[in-house]
C-alpha positions in Angstrom: 36.6 -35.7 -7.4 36.6 -32.0 -8.3 33.5 -32.4 -10.6 31.4 -34.3 -8.2 31.5 -31.7 -5.8 31.3 -28.9 -8.8 28.1 -30.2 -10.3 25.5 -29.7 -7.5 27.1 -26.4 -7.2 26.6 -25.8 -11.2 22.5 -26.9 -10.7 22.0 -24.9 -7.6 23.4 -21.9 -9.4 21.0 -22.3 -12.2 18.1 -23.2 -10.0 18.7 -19.5 -8.2 19.4 -18.0 -12.2 15.6 -19.1 -13.1 14.3 -18.3 -9.8 15.3 -14.9 -10.5 14.5 -14.7 -13.9 10.8 -15.7 -13.0 10.7 -13.0 -10.1 10.3 -15.8 -7.4 13.4 -15.1 -5.8 13.2 -11.1 -5.8 12.2 -10.1 -2.1 9.9 -7.2 -3.4 7.9 -9.7 -5.6 6.8 -11.6 -2.6 6.3 -8.4 -0.3 2.4 -7.5 0.7 0.4 -6.0 -2.6 -1.7 -3.4 -2.5 -4.7 -5.9 -2.7 -3.5 -8.1 0.2 -4.9 -6.7 3.2 -8.5 -5.3 4.5 -6.9 -2.3 6.0 -8.0 1.4 5.1 -4.9 2.9 3.7 -4.4 6.5 4.1 -2.5 8.2 0.9 -2.6 11.8 0.2 -2.5 13.3 -3.7 -0.6 16.6 -3.8 -0.6 18.8 -6.9 -2.5 21.2 -8.5 -5.7 19.5 -7.4 -8.3 22.5 -8.1 -6.9 22.2 -12.0 -7.4 18.6 -12.1 -11.0 18.8 -10.8 -11.9 21.2 -13.0 -10.8 19.5 -16.0 -14.5 17.7 -17.7 -14.0 17.7 -21.2 -14.6 14.7 -23.0 -11.0 14.6 -24.2 -9.6 14.6 -20.3 -6.0 15.4 -19.7 -3.3 13.6 -17.5 -2.2 16.6 -14.3 0.9 15.5 -12.9 0.3 14.9 -9.2 2.4 12.9 -6.1 0.8 9.8 -4.4 2.1 9.5 -0.8 1.5 7.0 2.2 3.1 5.6 5.3 4.5 2.5 5.7 3.9 0.3 8.8 7.1 1.4 10.2 5.9 5.2 9.6 8.2 6.0 6.8 6.7 8.0 4.0 6.5 6.6 0.5 6.5 9.2 -2.3 5.6 8.4 -5.7 5.4 10.8 -8.9 2.4 10.0 -11.0 -0.1 11.5 -13.4 -4.0 12.1 -12.7 -7.0 12.9 -15.0 -10.6 12.7 -14.5 -12.8 9.9 -15.7 -16.3 8.6 -16.4 -19.2 10.1 -17.5 -22.0 10.2 -14.5 -20.0 11.7 -12.1 -17.9 14.1 -14.0 -20.3 15.7 -16.1 -23.3 16.1 -14.9 -22.3 17.9 -12.1 -23.6 15.0 -9.4 -20.6 14.9 -7.7 -18.1 16.8 -6.2 -15.1 14.6 -6.5 -15.0 12.7 -10.0 -13.3 9.3 -10.1 -10.0 9.6 -11.4 -7.5 7.5 -13.3 -3.9 7.2 -11.5 -1.2 6.5 -14.2 2.1 5.4 -12.5 5.2 5.2 -14.2 7.2 2.0 -13.6 10.5 3.7 -13.2 9.1 6.0 -10.5 7.7 3.4 -8.4 10.0 2.5 -5.6 10.3 -1.5 -6.3 9.2 -2.2 -2.2 6.1 -0.2 -2.8 2.5 -1.2 -2.2 2.2 0.1 -5.9 5.0 -1.2 -7.3 4.0 -3.0 -10.8 0.7 -1.1 -11.0 0.2 0.8 -14.0 -3.3 2.4 -14.6 -5.6 2.2 -11.7 -9.2 3.4 -11.3 -10.2 5.7 -8.1 -13.5 5.5 -7.0 -14.2 8.8 -5.3 -17.3 10.2 -2.8 -20.2 11.5 -4.8 -22.7 12.3 -2.1 -20.9 11.1 1.3 -18.3 8.9 2.4 -20.9 6.4 3.6 -21.8 5.5 -0.1 -18.2 4.3 -1.1 -18.1 2.1 1.9 -21.4 0.5 0.9 -20.3 -0.2 -2.8 -16.5 -1.5 -1.4 -18.5 -4.2 0.4 -20.4 -5.0 -2.7 -17.0 -5.8 -4.4 -16.0 -8.2 -1.3 -19.3 -9.9 -1.8 -18.6 -10.7 -5.5 -15.4 -11.8 -4.1 -16.9 -14.8 -2.6 -18.7 -15.7 -5.1 -15.7 -16.0 -8.0 -12.2 -15.4 -8.7 -13.2 -14.0 -11.3 -13.9 -10.7 -9.9 -12.3 -7.4 -9.1 -10.4 -7.1 -6.0 -10.5 -3.8 -4.5 -8.9 -1.3 -1.9 -10.5 1.0 0.1 -8.6 3.5 0.8 -8.7 7.2 2.7 -7.5 10.3 0.2 -6.8 13.6 1.4 -6.9 15.7 -1.4 -3.6 18.4 -0.9 -4.0 21.3 -3.3 -0.2 22.6 -3.1 -1.3 25.7 -5.2 -3.8 27.2 -2.9 -2.2 25.4 0.1 -5.2 23.9 1.4 -6.0 20.3 2.2 -9.3 18.0 2.3 -10.3 16.4 5.2 -9.6 12.5 4.3 -12.1 11.1 1.9 -12.9 7.0 1.4 -12.1 6.1 -2.2 -11.8 2.8 -3.8 -8.7 1.9 -5.5 -9.8 -1.1 -8.3 -7.7 -3.9 -9.5 -6.5 -3.3 -13.2 -8.8 -5.5 -15.5 -5.7 -7.1 -17.4 -4.6 -8.0 -14.1 -7.5 -9.5 -12.8 -7.3 -11.3 -15.7 -4.2 -12.4 -15.7 -4.9 -13.8 -12.0 -7.2 -15.7 -13.3 -5.4 -17.1 -16.5 -7.3 -15.5 -19.3 -7.2 -12.3 -21.4 -9.4 -9.2 -21.5 -11.7 -9.7 -24.4 -12.7 -6.4 -26.3 -14.1 -5.1 -29.3 -16.3 -8.5 -30.0 -20.1 -7.8 -30.2 -21.3 -10.7 -27.3 -24.9 -11.1 -26.5 -25.4 -12.5 -23.2 -26.6 -15.9 -24.6 -23.0 -16.1 -25.5 -21.1 -16.0 -22.9 -20.5 -19.1 -20.3 -23.7 -19.9 -18.9 -22.7 -20.6 -14.9 -20.8 -17.7 -14.5 -23.2 -15.2 -16.2 -26.2 -16.9 -13.8 -24.1 -16.1 -10.9 -23.4 -12.6 -11.9 -27.1 -12.1 -13.3 -28.8 -13.4 -10.0 -25.7 -11.5 -7.8 -26.9 -8.3 -10.0 -30.1 -9.3 -8.4 -29.8 -9.8 -4.9 -27.8 -6.4 -4.6 -30.9 -4.6 -6.9 -28.3 -3.6 -9.6 -30.2 -3.1 -13.3 -26.8 -0.3 -14.3 -25.2 -2.8 -16.6 -25.3 -5.1 -19.9 -23.1 -7.1 -21.8 -23.5 -6.2 -25.0 -22.6 -2.3 -24.6 -19.8 -3.7 -22.0 -21.9 -1.3 -19.6 -20.3 -2.1 -16.2 -19.4 -5.6 -17.2 -15.9 -7.0 -18.5 -15.5 -10.1 -20.4 -12.3 -12.0 -20.1 -11.9 -15.8 -21.7 -9.1 -18.3 -21.8 -8.1 -16.4 -25.6 -9.6 -14.4 -27.7 -11.5 -16.6 -29.5 -13.1 -18.6 -26.5 -16.5 -18.3 -24.9 -16.0 -15.5 -22.5 -16.7 -15.0 -18.9 -19.0 -11.9 -17.1 -17.2 -9.9 -14.7 -19.4 -7.1 -13.4 -18.1 -3.8 -11.6 -19.2 -0.5 -10.8 -22.0 -0.9 -8.3 -23.0 2.6 -7.0 -26.4 2.4 -8.4 -27.1 -0.6 -6.8 -30.0 -0.7 -4.3 -28.3 -2.4 -1.3 -25.6 1.0 -1.5 -28.4 3.2 -1.8 -27.0 6.3 -3.2 -29.2 9.2 -3.6 -28.3 10.0 -7.1 -29.0 6.7 -7.9 -32.2 6.0 -10.2 -33.0 3.2 -12.4 -33.0 3.4 -16.4 -36.2 5.3 -17.3 -37.0 2.1 -19.6 -37.0 0.0 -17.0 -40.1 1.1 -15.5 -38.9 0.5 -12.0 -39.5 3.4 -9.1 -36.3 3.4 -7.3 -33.1 1.3 -7.2 -34.7 -0.3 -4.0 -37.0 -2.6 -6.3 -35.3 -5.7 -8.2 -35.5 -6.5 -11.6 -33.7 -9.7 -13.0 -32.1 -8.4 -16.4 -30.7 -12.0 -17.6 -31.7 -13.5 -20.4 -34.7 -15.8 -21.2 -35.0 -19.1 -19.9 -38.2 -21.1 -19.3 -36.9 -23.9 -17.1 -36.0 -23.1 -13.4 -34.0 -26.1 -13.1 -31.3 -24.0 -14.9 -30.9 -21.5 -11.5 -30.8 -24.6 -9.1 -27.0 -24.7 -9.3 -27.1 -21.0 -9.0 -29.4 -20.8 -5.8 -27.7 -23.6 -4.2 -24.3 -21.5 -4.3 -26.0 -18.3 -2.9 -27.8 -20.3 -0.4 -24.2 -22.0 0.8 -22.8 -18.4 0.7 -25.6 -16.5 3.1 -23.8 -16.2 6.6 -20.8 -15.0 4.7 -22.5 -12.6 2.6 -24.3 -11.3 6.0 -21.1 -11.2 8.0 -19.8 -8.8 5.2 -22.2 -6.1 6.8 -22.9 -7.5 10.5 -19.2 -8.1 11.5 -18.2 -4.4 9.8 -16.9 -1.8 11.9 -17.2 0.8 8.9 -21.1 1.0 8.8 -23.8 2.5 10.8 -26.1 0.2 12.7 -29.2 1.9 11.1 -27.1 0.7 7.7 -26.5 -2.6 8.6 -30.2 -3.7 9.5 -31.1 -2.3 6.6 -28.8 -4.3 4.3 -30.0 -7.3 6.5 -33.8 -6.8 5.7 -32.5 -6.0 1.9 -30.9 -9.3 1.8 -33.3 -11.3 3.5 -36.2 -10.1 0.7 -33.7 -11.6 -1.6 -33.4 -14.9 0.1 -36.9 -14.9 0.7 -37.4 -14.9 -3.4 -34.8 -17.6 -4.4 -36.3 -19.7 -1.6 -39.9 -20.0 -2.7 -40.9 -21.5 -6.0 -43.5 -19.4 -7.2 -41.7 -16.3 -6.3 -38.4 -17.1 -8.2 -40.3 -18.1 -11.1 -42.0 -14.9 -11.3 -38.8 -13.0 -11.0 -36.3 -14.9 -13.0 -38.3 -15.7 -15.9 -39.5 -12.1 -16.1 -36.9 -11.4 -19.3 -39.3 -14.2 -21.0 -42.4 -11.8 -21.0 -42.8 -9.9 -24.4 -44.5 -7.4 -22.5 -41.7 -6.6 -19.8 -39.3 -5.1 -19.9 -36.5 -7.9 -18.9 -34.8 -7.6 -22.3 -34.1 -3.5 -22.2 -30.2 -3.2 -23.3 -28.6 -0.6 -21.0 -26.2 1.4 -23.4 -23.3 3.1 -21.5 -22.9 6.9 -21.1 -19.3 6.6 -21.9 -16.0 5.3 -21.1 -15.5 4.5 -17.3 
C-alpha cells in the first residue's frame, strides 16, 4: 500500500525539480520583463554624469552609476551598474549633447524581481536634436516588429540624468532601450553570426527582401550587409545561411532628424528621397510575396502613427503622406519596376556599399 501512495509523490517532486531546474517554476522568471510593456518607463541614472559624457575617446571606459525606477506599486528599485558612451557619429563629432550609452549590468547586483533581471549589456539610444526624433525612431522598431519576430524589441524610456557630483539633474528625456542581440537571436532559436564576410545575395532571400523593402519604405539608406552596418545577422548555427535583422533608424526619412544626411556616394539630396539598396533582381515577380506582405500590414503600419499619443498632429500627417507615397509606388507596376530594379542599373548608385563609421 505504501508503495502505491509514494510513487505519485515521488514523480510530483521530480517534475517540480525539473521545472525549477529550467526556471519555469521560478516566479521571477514569469514576472513581466523589460520588453513586455509599451508603457513609457522613467529611469534615473545617478553618478558623475559630466565625467561620463566627456568620455569620447576611442577607448571609452565604463563609469560606475546607479539606475533606479519605480515599480507599479511606487516602490523604488535601485541597481548599481557600469555605463560607457558608444557609437561614433553622435559621440565624436559634436552632433549631440547626449551620446548613446551602453548599460552594463552585473547579475549579482540586479534584483531577481527587477525588470532588468537577467539583462547583461543594453544599448540606450539618447536624444540628439530633440525628444521627438527618439520617439519617431522607437516607432520604426514597432513597425518592423510587425513584419518579423526576427527583429529587435525596444522599450521607450524617459531618462533623468542625475549628476550627484554637481548636484544637478536633467529634465526627463526620451530614450530607447534595445534588446541584446544575443537575446534576440535566442528568442528566435538562433545564434548571432559574426566575423563572416557575407554578401546580400548570400542571406535568406525572403527575409532580406522584406528588410530591404522596409528600409526603402522608411527612407533609410544607412545600412549594408557586407560591413554589418546597422544590420545584424542571425542563423540556425554558425554555418547556416543567415537572416538579416535591421536596427538604428535615426537616419531614416520617416524619422526626419535634422542631422541625418544620405551618404554623398548615393547622390541623394535628403533622407526624404527614397533609394532601394537591395541587390540586382531582374524579375519583379520576386517581390510579389513581399509586396503582398506590406499591403496586408498597411492598416497596422498606419495605426502605429495615427493611434499614437506620443506624436504631434503635424508629425502624424507628414508620416501618413510619406507612407502613402511608398504604397503608391509598390502598387504601380511601372513605378515599382523603376524603383526596385535600380540596383541593376550599372550607371546608378544602387550597389554602393555603405561602410560603417565605427562600432555602434
